[in-house]
C-alpha positions as CSV (number, residue, x, y, z in Angstrom):
1,M,34.8,-35.6,-1.7
2,Y,36.6,-33.9,-4.5
3,Q,40.2,-33.4,-5.6
4,A,41.7,-30.1,-6.8
5,A,38.3,-28.2,-7.1
6,F,34.6,-28.4,-6.6
7,N,32.4,-27.3,-9.4
8,P,28.7,-26.9,-8.4
9,A,27.7,-26.7,-12.0
10,D,29.1,-30.2,-12.7
11,I,29.1,-32.2,-9.4
12,S,30.7,-35.3,-11.1
13,Q,33.8,-33.3,-12.1
14,N,36.8,-34.2,-9.8
15,L,34.6,-36.5,-7.7
16,L,36.6,-39.1,-5.8
17,V,34.1,-40.6,-3.4
18,E,30.5,-40.2,-2.3
19,N,28.2,-41.9,0.2
20,D,24.7,-41.8,1.5
21,D,23.9,-44.3,4.3
22,S,26.8,-46.6,4.8
23,G,27.6,-45.2,8.3
24,G,24.6,-46.9,9.8
25,N,21.5,-45.3,11.4
26,R,20.9,-43.4,8.2
27,Q,24.3,-41.6,8.5
28,F,27.0,-41.3,5.8
29,G,30.6,-42.5,6.2
30,L,33.6,-42.1,4.0
31,A,37.0,-43.8,4.1
32,Y,39.6,-42.7,1.5
33,E,43.3,-42.5,1.5
34,L,44.5,-39.0,1.1
35,Y,48.0,-37.9,-0.2
36,A,50.2,-35.1,0.9
37,M,50.3,-31.8,-1.0
38,I,47.0,-32.3,-2.7
39,K,43.9,-30.2,-1.9
40,Y,40.7,-32.1,-1.2
41,F,37.2,-30.6,-0.8
42,L,34.5,-32.2,1.4
43,V,31.0,-31.1,0.4
44,V,28.3,-32.2,2.8
45,T,24.6,-31.8,2.0
46,T,21.4,-33.1,3.6
47,Y,18.8,-35.3,2.0
48,Y,16.0,-32.9,2.6
49,P,16.4,-29.1,1.7
50,A,16.7,-26.6,4.6
51,T,17.8,-29.3,7.0
52,M,20.7,-28.5,9.4
53,G,22.6,-30.7,11.8
54,V,25.9,-31.5,13.4
55,F,28.6,-33.7,11.8
56,S,32.1,-34.6,12.6
57,I,35.3,-34.9,10.5
58,I,37.9,-37.4,11.8
59,A,41.2,-37.6,10.0
60,Y,44.3,-39.5,11.0
61,G,47.5,-40.7,9.6
62,S,51.3,-40.6,9.9
63,G,51.6,-36.8,9.2
64,V,49.9,-33.6,10.1
65,V,46.4,-33.0,8.8
66,N,45.3,-29.3,8.3
67,F,41.7,-28.3,7.9
68,I,40.8,-24.9,6.3
69,V,37.2,-23.8,6.8
């Protein structure tokens, strides 16, 4: 997950958190405290090229959470 912007030419720039298999069953999982009025970018990729699948995003907190796709 990135803060402020995602730069595909430099994937370490603005990187806040990354994960591979901590969700169990070869799944990823992220837990990170987000703050109001800051843009975050979630970039999800697969281990193998040209692989597609379903994933879920769950966000909760004391305020409203808006997703822009």
